[in-house]
Every structure is written in C-alpha cells, then in structure tokens.
VOPAGU-2260 file (C-alpha; in pm, 1 decimal, decimal comma):
REM VOPAGU-2260
SITE   aa  ch    i         X         Y         Z
SITE  UNK   A    0     -12,1      -9,2       9,8
SITE  UNK   A    1     118,6     357,5     -64,2
SITE  UNK   A    2     347,7     503,5     186,3
SITE  UNK   A    3     288,4     831,5     337,4
SITE  UNK   A    4     492,1    1137,7     211,3
SITE  UNK   A    5     734,2    1309,4     445,2
SITE  UNK   A    6     523,0    1609,7     459,3
SITE  UNK   A    7     199,0    1434,4     549,8
SITE  UNK   A    8      -2,3    1555,2     834,3
SITE  UNK   A    9    -125,0    1310,3    1103,9
SITE  UNK   A   10    -479,6    1228,0     940,6
SITE  UNK   A   11    -747,8    1007,9    1058,9
SITE  UNK   A   12    -804,9     690,6     870,4
SITE  UNK   A   13   -1061,8     428,9     910,1
SITE  UNK   A   14    -852,3     189,2    1123,4
SITE  UNK   A   15    -834,3     487,4    1390,9
SITE  UNK   A   16   -1208,3     589,6    1367,5
SITE  UNK   A   17   -1396,2     269,8    1323,2
SITE  UNK   A   18   -1458,7     -39,0    1524,4
SITE  UNK   A   19   -1334,3    -353,3    1355,5
SITE  UNK   A   20   -1694,8    -495,0    1351,0
SITE  UNK   A   21   -1848,5    -179,1    1216,7
SITE  UNK   A   22   -2035,1    -247,1     903,2
SITE  UNK   A   23   -1854,3    -122,7     584,8
SITE  UNK   A   24   -2055,9    -123,1     258,5
SITE  UNK   A   25   -1857,8    -114,6     -60,1
SITE  UNK   A   26   -2066,5     -83,7    -397,0
SITE  UNK   A   27   -1895,8    -179,9    -711,4
SITE  UNK   A   28   -1677,8    -427,4    -539,2
SITE  UNK   A   29   -1665,7    -661,8    -838,9
SITE  UNK   A   30   -1480,0    -398,7   -1027,0
SITE  UNK   A   31   -1117,4    -261,3   -1021,1
SITE  UNK   A   32   -1104,4      17,3    -766,4
SITE  UNK   A   33   -1372,0    -106,5    -521,7
SITE  UNK   A   34   -1239,3    -457,1    -536,4
SITE  UNK   A   35    -904,0    -303,8    -415,8
SITE  UNK   A   36   -1068,1    -112,3    -161,0
SITE  UNK   A   37   -1242,5    -419,0     -22,0
SITE  UNK   A   38    -901,9    -597,7       9,1
SITE  UNK   A   39    -753,1    -304,2     175,2
SITE  UNK   A   40   -1010,7    -289,9     458,9
SITE  UNK   A   41   -1007,6    -674,6     498,8
SITE  UNK   A   42    -631,1    -661,8     525,1
SITE  UNK   A   43    -674,4    -426,2     812,3
SITE  UNK   A   44    -878,6    -642,3    1015,2
SITE  UNK   A   45   -1231,8    -521,8     945,3
SITE  UNK   A   46   -1469,9    -811,8     996,9
SITE  UNK   A   47   -1793,8    -705,1     855,2
SITE  UNK   A   48   -1752,5    -587,6     494,7
SITE  UNK   A   49   -2049,6    -615,7     248,5
SITE  UNK   A   50   -1929,1    -610,6    -102,6
SITE  UNK   A   51   -2192,2    -553,1    -388,6
SITE  UNK   A   52   -2177,3    -572,9    -761,4
SITE  UNK   A   53   -2430,2    -658,5   -1044,8
SITE  UNK   A   54   -2186,7    -883,1   -1209,3
SITE  UNK   A   55   -2207,3   -1255,9   -1132,0
SITE  UNK   A   56   -1968,4   -1360,5    -860,3
SITE  UNK   A   57   -1741,7   -1561,5   -1095,1
SITE  UNK   A   58   -1672,9   -1240,0   -1287,2
SITE  UNK   A   59   -1568,4   -1021,5   -1004,1
SITE  UNK   A   60   -1207,4    -903,2   -1043,6
SITE  UNK   A   61   -1122,4   -1004,6    -681,9
SITE  UNK   A   62   -1303,1   -1203,1    -435,0
SITE  UNK   A   63   -1177,2   -1153,2     -84,8
SITE  UNK   A   64   -1220,6   -1415,2     185,8
SITE  UNK   A   65   -1453,2   -1349,5     483,4
SITE  UNK   A   66   -1638,2   -1062,0     288,2
SITE  UNK   A   67   -2004,8   -1080,8     244,5
SITE  UNK   A   68   -2059,9   -1065,5    -139,6
SITE  UNK   A   69   -2385,5    -973,6    -298,6
SITE  UNK   A   70   -2487,3    -990,7    -669,0
SITE  UNK   A   71   -2743,6    -707,4    -708,0
SITE  UNK   A   72   -2817,6    -436,9    -946,3
SITE  UNK   A   73   -2800,8    -105,0    -752,0
SITE  UNK   A   74   -3010,1      81,6    -997,1
SITE  UNK   A   75   -3295,9     -75,0    -814,7
SITE  UNK   A   76   -3392,7      92,4    -483,6
SITE  UNK   A   77   -3484,3    -226,2    -288,4
SITE  UNK   A   78   -3144,3    -352,3    -352,1
SITE  UNK   A   79   -2988,1     -41,7    -231,3
SITE  UNK   A   80   -3181,1     -70,2      83,2
SITE  UNK   A   81   -3067,8    -423,9     133,1
SITE  UNK   A   82   -2702,1    -322,5      64,3
SITE  UNK   A   83   -2708,3     -48,6     322,2
SITE  UNK   A   84   -2867,4    -234,7     613,5
SITE  UNK   A   85   -2668,0    -160,4     935,2
SITE  UNK   A   86   -2418,2      37,6     745,8
SITE  UNK   A   87   -2171,1     268,4     938,5
SITE  UNK   A   88   -1989,8     378,1     642,6
SITE  UNK   A   89   -2085,1     340,9     264,2
SITE  UNK   A   90   -1846,8     355,9     -27,4
SITE  UNK   A   91   -2028,3     416,9    -356,5
SITE  UNK   A   92   -1798,3     325,0    -657,8
SITE  UNK   A   93   -2064,6     149,4    -858,6
SITE  UNK   A   94   -2120,9     272,4   -1202,3
SITE  UNK   A   95   -2144,2     171,5   -1586,4
SITE  UNK   A   96   -1817,1     308,7   -1697,2
SITE  UNK   A   97   -1491,0     230,9   -1862,2
SITE  UNK   A   98   -1227,4     400,9   -2077,7
SITE  UNK   A   99   -1295,4     655,8   -2358,1
SITE  UNK   A  100   -1411,5     392,5   -2598,6
SITE  UNK   A  101   -1703,2     313,7   -2349,0
SITE  UNK   A  102   -1807,7     648,0   -2227,5
SITE  UNK   A  103   -1823,1     813,2   -2560,5
SITE  UNK   A  104   -2030,8     526,0   -2704,9
SITE  UNK   A  105   -2257,6     438,2   -2417,4
SITE  UNK   A  106   -2368,5     788,9   -2279,7
SITE  UNK   A  107   -2714,9     659,5   -2174,8
SITE  UNK   A  108   -2586,6     380,2   -1962,8
SITE  UNK   A  109   -2343,0     635,2   -1815,8
SITE  UNK   A  110   -2622,8     860,6   -1732,7
SITE  UNK   A  111   -2827,2     581,1   -1587,9
SITE  UNK   A  112   -2559,2     540,0   -1313,7
SITE  UNK   A  113   -2727,4     852,8   -1135,8
SITE  UNK   A  114   -2987,0     601,5   -1017,3
SITE  UNK   A  115   -2739,8     411,0    -822,8
SITE  UNK   A  116   -2619,8     706,6    -623,8
SITE  UNK   A  117   -2962,6     841,1    -584,6
SITE  UNK   A  118   -3081,8     512,0    -435,1
SITE  UNK   A  119   -2757,9     442,8    -239,0
SITE  UNK   A  120   -2735,3     766,8     -60,0
SITE  UNK   A  121   -3092,8     781,4      36,1
SITE  UNK   A  122   -3068,3     415,7     171,6
SITE  UNK   A  123   -2741,4     507,9     353,5
SITE  UNK   A  124   -2917,1     799,1     522,2
SITE  UNK   A  125   -3206,6     594,8     621,8
SITE  UNK   A  126   -2990,6     308,7     747,6
SITE  UNK   A  127   -2822,8     564,8     975,4
SITE  UNK   A  128   -2474,2     550,5     819,7
SITE  UNK   A  129   -2225,3     800,3     957,2
SITE  UNK   A  130   -2025,3     860,1     643,3
SITE  UNK   A  131   -2070,9     829,4     275,8
SITE  UNK   A  132   -1816,1     827,6     -12,7
SITE  UNK   A  133   -1888,6     897,3    -364,8
SITE  UNK   A  134   -1636,6     829,0    -626,2
SITE  UNK   A  135   -1661,3    1109,0    -890,2
SITE  UNK   A  136   -1428,2    1180,5   -1175,7
SITE  UNK   A  137   -1220,5    1450,4   -1354,2
SITE  UNK   A  138   -1486,6    1408,9   -1638,5
SITE  UNK   A  139   -1698,5    1644,8   -1419,8
SITE  UNK   A  140   -1456,2    1939,1   -1513,6
SITE  UNK   A  141   -1562,3    2208,9   -1780,5
SITE  UNK   A  142   -1437,5    2068,7   -2110,6
SITE  UNK   A  143   -1352,5    2428,8   -2243,1
SITE  UNK   A  144   -1064,4    2427,7   -2011,1
SITE  UNK   A  145    -923,2    2095,8   -2151,4
SITE  UNK   A  146    -909,1    2198,0   -2543,8
SITE  UNK   A  147    -515,5    2219,3   -2544,5
SITE  UNK   A  148    -275,0    1924,5   -2464,3
SITE  UNK   A  149     -76,3    2188,5   -2262,3
SITE  UNK   A  150    -361,3    2308,4   -2061,3
SITE  UNK   A  151    -315,3    2414,0   -1690,0
SITE  UNK   A  152    -378,4    2163,5   -1430,9
SITE  UNK   A  153    -746,6    2150,1   -1315,1
SITE  UNK   A  154    -828,8    2295,4    -985,5
SITE  UNK   A  155   -1144,9    2185,2    -796,8
SITE  UNK   A  156   -1318,1    2522,5    -873,5
SITE  UNK   A  157   -1291,3    2448,8   -1247,6
SITE  UNK   A  158   -1602,1    2235,1   -1249,1
SITE  UNK   A  159   -1806,0    2558,9   -1273,9
SITE  UNK   A  160   -1943,9    2708,6   -1480,9
SITE  UNK   A  161   -2051,0    2362,1   -1569,9
SITE  UNK   A  162   -1972,4    2204,7   -1908,5
SITE  UNK   A  163   -1881,7    1848,8   -1816,6
SITE  UNK   A  164   -1823,3    1560,2   -2056,1
SITE  UNK   A  165   -2167,0    1463,1   -2201,4
SITE  UNK   A  166   -2310,2    1148,0   -2042,0
SITE  UNK   A  167   -2062,2    1027,5   -1771,1
SITE  UNK   A  168   -1932,6    1375,0   -1668,0
SITE  UNK   A  169   -2268,6    1518,7   -1625,6
SITE  UNK   A  170   -2372,0    1199,7   -1415,0
SITE  UNK   A  171   -2072,1    1264,5   -1187,5
SITE  UNK   A  172   -2139,1    1635,3   -1134,7
SITE  UNK   A  173   -2514,7    1576,2   -1061,1
SITE  UNK   A  174   -2441,4    1306,2    -810,4
SITE  UNK   A  175   -2170,3    1533,8    -638,7
SITE  UNK   A  176   -2452,4    1777,0    -586,2
SITE  UNK   A  177   -2665,9    1502,7    -432,3
SITE  UNK   A  178   -2399,3    1431,9    -188,7
SITE  UNK   A  179   -2365,3    1796,0     -96,2
SITE  UNK   A  180   -2720,9    1857,5     -41,8
SITE  UNK   A  181   -2763,2    1532,8     173,3
SITE  UNK   A  182   -2490,1    1699,3     417,6
SITE  UNK   A  183   -2649,5    2038,9     424,0
SITE  UNK   A  184   -3008,5    1929,6     455,5
SITE  UNK   A  185   -2994,7    1597,3     626,3
SITE  UNK   A  186   -2653,0    1608,3     813,7
SITE  UNK   A  187   -2502,7    1290,0     638,6
SITE  UNK   A  188   -2113,5    1329,4     618,6
SITE  UNK   A  189   -2019,4    1294,1     264,8
SITE  UNK   A  190   -1694,7    1261,0      81,0
SITE  UNK   A  191   -1632,2    1334,2    -281,7
SITE  UNK   A  192   -1308,8    1227,7    -471,6
SITE  UNK   A  193   -1263,0    1324,6    -823,6
SITE  UNK   A  194   -1049,2    1046,1    -970,2
SITE  UNK   A  195    -787,9    1105,9   -1238,0
SITE  UNK   A  196    -727,1     793,3   -1452,1
SITE  UNK   A  197    -675,8     509,0   -1203,3
SITE  UNK   A  198    -471,8     209,0   -1329,4
SITE  UNK   A  199    -291,7     -84,8   -1195,8
SITE  UNK   A  200    -292,2    -457,9   -1150,5
SITE  UNK   A  201    -645,0    -627,6   -1119,9
SITE  UNK   A  202    -801,1    -375,2   -1352,5
SITE  UNK   A  203    -969,0    -416,9   -1682,9
SITE  UNK   A  204    -722,7    -476,4   -1959,7
SITE  UNK   A  205    -944,8    -601,1   -2250,4
SITE  UNK   A  206   -1289,1    -587,6   -2395,8
SITE  UNK   A  207   -1355,1    -226,0   -2449,7
SITE  UNK   A  208   -1377,3     -84,9   -2105,8
SITE  UNK   A  209   -1013,2     -61,3   -2035,8
SITE  UNK   A  210    -825,6     272,4   -1985,3
SITE  UNK   A  211    -524,1     391,7   -2163,9
SITE  UNK   A  212    -254,5     240,8   -1952,5
SITE  UNK   A  213    -385,8    -105,0   -1956,2
SITE  UNK   A  214    -485,5     -69,5   -2315,9
SITE  UNK   A  215    -152,7      32,2   -2416,6
SITE  UNK   A  216      27,0    -233,1   -2218,1
SITE  UNK   A  217    -197,1    -504,2   -2388,3
SITE  UNK   A  218    -123,2    -383,3   -2725,6
SITE  UNK   A  219     242,1    -389,5   -2654,9
SITE  UNK   A  220     226,6    -734,2   -2516,6
SITE  UNK   A  221      25,5    -844,7   -2821,7
SITE  UNK   A  222     267,1    -690,0   -3054,8
SITE  UNK   A  223     552,7    -861,4   -2885,2
SITE  UNK   A  224     386,3   -1192,5   -2861,2
SITE  UNK   A  225     289,2   -1191,0   -3241,7
SITE  UNK   A  226     617,7   -1069,2   -3360,2
SITE  UNK   A  227     415,5    -786,4   -3560,2
SITE  UNK   A  228     578,5    -485,7   -3399,6
SITE  UNK   A  229     299,9    -244,4   -3477,2
SITE  UNK   A  230      60,2     -50,9   -3260,5
SITE  UNK   A  231    -246,0     147,9   -3319,3
SITE  UNK   A  232    -292,6     462,8   -3119,0
SITE  UNK   A  233    -624,0     646,1   -3075,9
SITE  UNK   A  234    -603,2    1007,0   -3206,3
SITE  UNK   A  235    -280,2    1173,8   -3273,1
SITE  UNK   A  236    -110,2    1060,8   -2951,8
SITE  UNK   A  237     -44,4    1414,3   -2846,3
SITE  UNK   A  238    -341,9    1411,4   -2598,3
SITE  UNK   A  239    -219,3    1445,9   -2237,1
SITE  UNK   A  240    -332,1    1295,2   -1903,4
SITE  UNK   A  241    -224,1    1208,7   -1562,6
SITE  UNK   A  242    -241,5     859,7   -1435,9
SITE  UNK   A  243    -276,9     751,5   -1070,3
SITE  UNK   A  244    -176,2     417,1    -941,1
SITE  UNK   A  245    -422,7     207,0    -758,0
SITE  UNK   A  246    -248,8     195,4    -421,6
SITE  UNK   A  247    -227,5     572,3    -416,4
SITE  UNK   A  248    -605,0     594,4    -492,2
SITE  UNK   A  249    -704,4     346,0    -224,1
SITE  UNK   A  250    -506,5     532,1      44,3
SITE  UNK   A  251    -635,5     858,0     -64,2
SITE  UNK   A  252    -988,7     738,5     -39,6
SITE  UNK   A  253    -946,7     631,5     327,8
SITE  UNK   A  254    -790,6     976,9     410,3
SITE  UNK   A  255   -1065,7    1178,3     220,7
SITE  UNK   A  256   -1340,5     974,7     383,2
SITE  UNK   A  257   -1222,2    1053,9     723,0
SITE  UNK   A  258   -1129,8    1411,1     702,3
SITE  UNK   A  259   -1387,6    1639,3     847,4
SITE  UNK   A  260   -1238,8    1943,0     660,7
SITE  UNK   A  261   -1343,8    1775,5     341,0
SITE  UNK   A  262   -1715,7    1696,5     421,2
SITE  UNK   A  263   -1927,2    1753,0     117,0
SITE  UNK   A  264   -1621,6    1927,2     -61,2
SITE  UNK   A  265   -1500,6    1772,6    -391,1
SITE  UNK   A  266   -1135,4    1722,7    -422,4
SITE  UNK   A  267    -894,2    1597,9    -670,3
SITE  UNK   A  268    -739,0    1250,9    -616,9
SITE  UNK   A  269    -495,9    1203,2    -898,2
SITE  UNK   A  270    -131,4    1230,0    -997,6
SITE  UNK   A  271       5,5    1568,4   -1130,7
SITE  UNK   A  272     262,6    1378,3   -1352,5
SITE  UNK   A  273     112,7    1474,3   -1683,2
SITE  UNK   A  274     220,6    1274,7   -1999,6
SITE  UNK   A  275     108,6    1232,2   -2349,4
SITE  UNK   A  276     -29,7     925,5   -2489,1
SITE  UNK   A  277     288,1     899,7   -2720,5
SITE  UNK   A  278     490,9     925,4   -2399,8
SITE  UNK   A  279     291,6     658,7   -2236,2
SITE  UNK   A  280     351,6     429,5   -2535,0
SITE  UNK   A  281     726,4     491,1   -2521,4
SITE  UNK   A  282     721,3     399,5   -2150,6
SITE  UNK   A  283     526,2      70,2   -2221,9
SITE  UNK   A  284     796,5       5,0   -2498,8
SITE  UNK   A  285    1075,3      50,1   -2271,7
SITE  UNK   A  286     934,3    -190,2   -2022,2
SITE  UNK   A  287     863,3    -450,6   -2298,0
SITE  UNK   A  288    1225,8    -379,3   -2440,6
SITE  UNK   A  289    1082,5    -330,2   -2795,0
SITE  UNK   A  290     995,1     -48,7   -3041,0
SITE  UNK   A  291     697,5     -53,1   -3238,1
SITE  UNK   A  292     581,3     104,7   -3561,2
SITE  UNK   A  293     297,9     345,4   -3484,0
SITE  UNK   A  294     -23,2     386,0   -3669,4
SITE  UNK   A  295    -280,8     666,5   -3560,4
SITE  UNK   A  296    -667,0     619,4   -3577,2
SITE  UNK   A  297    -788,4     966,0   -3592,6
SITE  UNK   A  298   -1152,2     845,3   -3600,6
SITE  UNK   A  299   -1125,1     664,1   -3279,9
SITE  UNK   A  300   -1264,4     803,4   -2933,6
SITE  UNK   A  301    -982,8    1036,2   -2780,9
SITE  UNK   A  302   -1160,6    1240,5   -2516,9
SITE  UNK   A  303   -1043,1    1577,9   -2425,4
SITE  UNK   A  304    -704,0    1727,5   -2562,3
SITE  UNK   A  305    -541,7    1772,8   -2221,1
SITE  UNK   A  306    -613,8    1691,3   -1853,8
SITE  UNK   A  307    -407,4    1706,6   -1526,6
SITE  UNK   A  308    -473,1    1721,7   -1165,4
SITE  UNK   A  309    -391,5    2042,8    -965,5
SITE  UNK   A  310    -304,3    1883,7    -624,6
SITE  UNK   A  311    -277,8    2235,2    -440,1
SITE  UNK   A  312    -576,7    2159,3    -238,1
SITE  UNK   A  313    -503,2    1802,4    -132,3
SITE  UNK   A  314    -165,6    1880,9     -25,6
SITE  UNK   A  315    -289,3    2183,8     180,7
SITE  UNK   A  316    -543,0    1976,2     354,2
SITE  UNK   A  317    -382,2    1637,0     387,1
SITE  UNK   A  318     -23,9    1714,4     344,9
SITE  UNK   A  319     -15,3    1433,7      95,7
SITE  UNK   A  320     -68,6    1358,0    -271,2
SITE  UNK   A  321     -40,4    1041,8    -500,4
SITE  UNK   A  322     330,4     986,6    -554,7
SITE  UNK   A  323     380,1     651,2    -725,9
SITE  UNK   A  324     578,7     745,6   -1044,2
SITE  UNK   A  325     419,8     629,0   -1379,1
SITE  UNK   A  326     728,3     431,5   -1459,0
SITE  UNK   A  327     707,0     233,6   -1143,5
SITE  UNK   A  328     327,8     183,0   -1158,6
SITE  UNK   A  329     311,0     104,0   -1528,8
SITE  UNK   A  330     600,8    -158,0   -1487,6
SITE  UNK   A  331     381,2    -331,8   -1217,5
SITE  UNK   A  332      71,3    -314,9   -1431,0
SITE  UNK   A  333     258,5    -441,7   -1747,2
SITE  UNK   A  334     395,0    -756,3   -1546,1
SITE  UNK   A  335      45,6    -834,0   -1413,2
SITE  UNK   A  336    -122,0    -796,6   -1764,3
SITE  UNK   A  337     143,3    -994,2   -1920,0
SITE  UNK   A  338      66,3   -1283,7   -1676,2
SITE  UNK   A  339    -310,0   -1251,0   -1766,9
SITE  UNK   A  340    -234,2   -1255,0   -2118,8
SITE  UNK   A  341     -20,7   -1582,6   -2099,7
SITE  UNK   A  342    -290,3   -1749,0   -1880,9
SITE  UNK   A  343    -546,5   -1676,1   -2132,7
SITE  UNK   A  344    -348,4   -1801,4   -2426,5
SITE  UNK   A  345    -304,0   -2125,2   -2222,3
SITE  UNK   A  346    -673,1   -2155,9   -2192,8
SITE  UNK   A  347    -735,1   -2036,9   -1837,2
SITE  UNK   A  348    -999,8   -1800,9   -1702,4
SITE  UNK   A  349    -860,3   -1438,3   -1665,3
SITE  UNK   A  350    -962,3   -1113,0   -1528,8
SITE  UNK   A  351   -1058,0    -915,4   -1837,1
C-alpha cells in the first residue's frame, strides 16, 4: 500500500475511527477500484464488509475471503436498501463506465448510473450510516478548459461554470450535488473524490472498457507476442493525461473519507505527473524492451485534448498527494497484464 509522504499530516483513517466490527458497505466491489478497496479494509482486520456488484460472482475481479458478497443491480432501490442495512460507512464506487471507448459510445448507460447514487445515498441515510463516499471523476470538469494538450492543471473550482463531458461527466457532477445536499439538509457526512485515470494490477485490460495504460500495455504485449511490431494509437497521440496508481487511490480514499475538513467538498485525487499518450506508449515499449511502428486512428474516441490534476488543495488539507511514479506503476501493471495474457493463451480463465 502507498506510503505516506514525509510532509503528510497526522490524518484520521478508518483503522483509527472505526471499530473492527463496524459494517462497511462497498458498492461496485466486483470491479477494479472497489475490489482493491475491499481487500484494503479486509487486510486491516475489518470483519464486517459487505461487497456488492451486479456482475455474477465468478466475474468479479477480486473475491476477498470472509467478505459478504452480494450480486445485485444497485439501480434498483430495494437492492440499495438491502445493501445499506446496518451500515456505518458506505463507499459508492458502482457505475457503468470504462475508458474513453466506452463512455463516448454508451452515454445513456453512463447517465443511468445516477440512479445508483440516488438510491444508495438515500438508503445510507435511512440506515443511519455515519459517512458516505462518492467516487466522482475528472470528467466532471469544464471541457472548455481541456482543449489544449498543454492546458493548466485542473483545480477543484474549475468544474463551474458547468460544461462536463456528455453523459458520464454530467452524471458525476449531478451526483456530487446530491452528496452536498444530503450533508446540508440531512446531516450525512459525505466525501467526494474526483478520480484522475486510475490504473494498476487487477484492472480491466481488454474488452472495450479498459483505460489507456492497460490498453497500451495489452497492445504492446500482443505486438511482442505476435512478432508484428506495430501498434494503433487512438487520436494523434498528443493528448495529455495524468495517471494514478491504484495503491495511491485506495489510500487517498481512506484519508478523504475520514477528514472532516473535506465533508461535502469535492477534491482531486490524482497524480500531477502529466504525459502524452505517445509518451505513455514509449514507456510501455521501454518496459517491454521493443520499439513499435505507430499507426494513428484519428476516428477513434480520444476524449479531451489535455487534462491534469492540480494537487494544491489535497496537499494543503492532507499534506499528501499520490506519489507513485508512472514508470514504477506501469511496470507493475505491465507485468500483471502479461501474466493474464499468457494465462488466457493457455486456456485459463482470466480477469478481463
């Protein structure tokens, strides 16, 4: 798990604020980030964790021993009521989402995720939960500020005036507002983190929902395995992003959830290390020890031209920011995806 920076303040975490038998509810736990969050709390000794996802249990990315696992669609209100029974803390990371290839093509599905948060926060409040976490996204930011690959890093106030990404971004922005109003009107302590491109082992790496780091690693691995040293890059490769390693994300969630200065206050959770997609490909090539001929698909989904996380606020409040370098995190991710790739070739079931 991510280590504290030397400048980090002494912040409250779940292990210092909760009893080990308090009920923790994690929505979306069959997926990448929430699956890692489930394991994080389990490894700290919490004994009552309820994990929920609509995917059949055999398709969950991680299954953690001793965790109550429920297969339910949280767009349905009754399922949210069941999920939140007895909850002390609720973490909502459930959503229909994926990389740019998914969120540009399936905007209706992305928008429908607002039902999840609407029902989950109401159910959490009625169940008497003390705290509620919502996983928002940098896609909530004004797209007019992201039209240049060299755009300034986005600070939290840049979400307004609102001009979020169609579909997914607007769902996130509206759900943030729900959280803020439940705090203002009903007293529920809510936490809101705007994720910036989370990646790492045990994440989606194939099938259309994967994000750029995993997709690039897979393409490089496939090119190396096939002997056809070519790669197709979406767009012109000049688009810029920052990418946050999963361990930093999970530790950041814990800190943000238990910081009273951040109640109902959206905050960036991302790395400030911005790179172009071309640079990301070069790094994956370096890890693999090959050089590929690059082809560019200018008709493929490519998202905004540039996006980076301004970490001034998180450093001020927590004295911490995600610090795992892209080179280190991508090497770990590449290694894990390569293992999955080889297992699939051998006919074994893998995480996709």
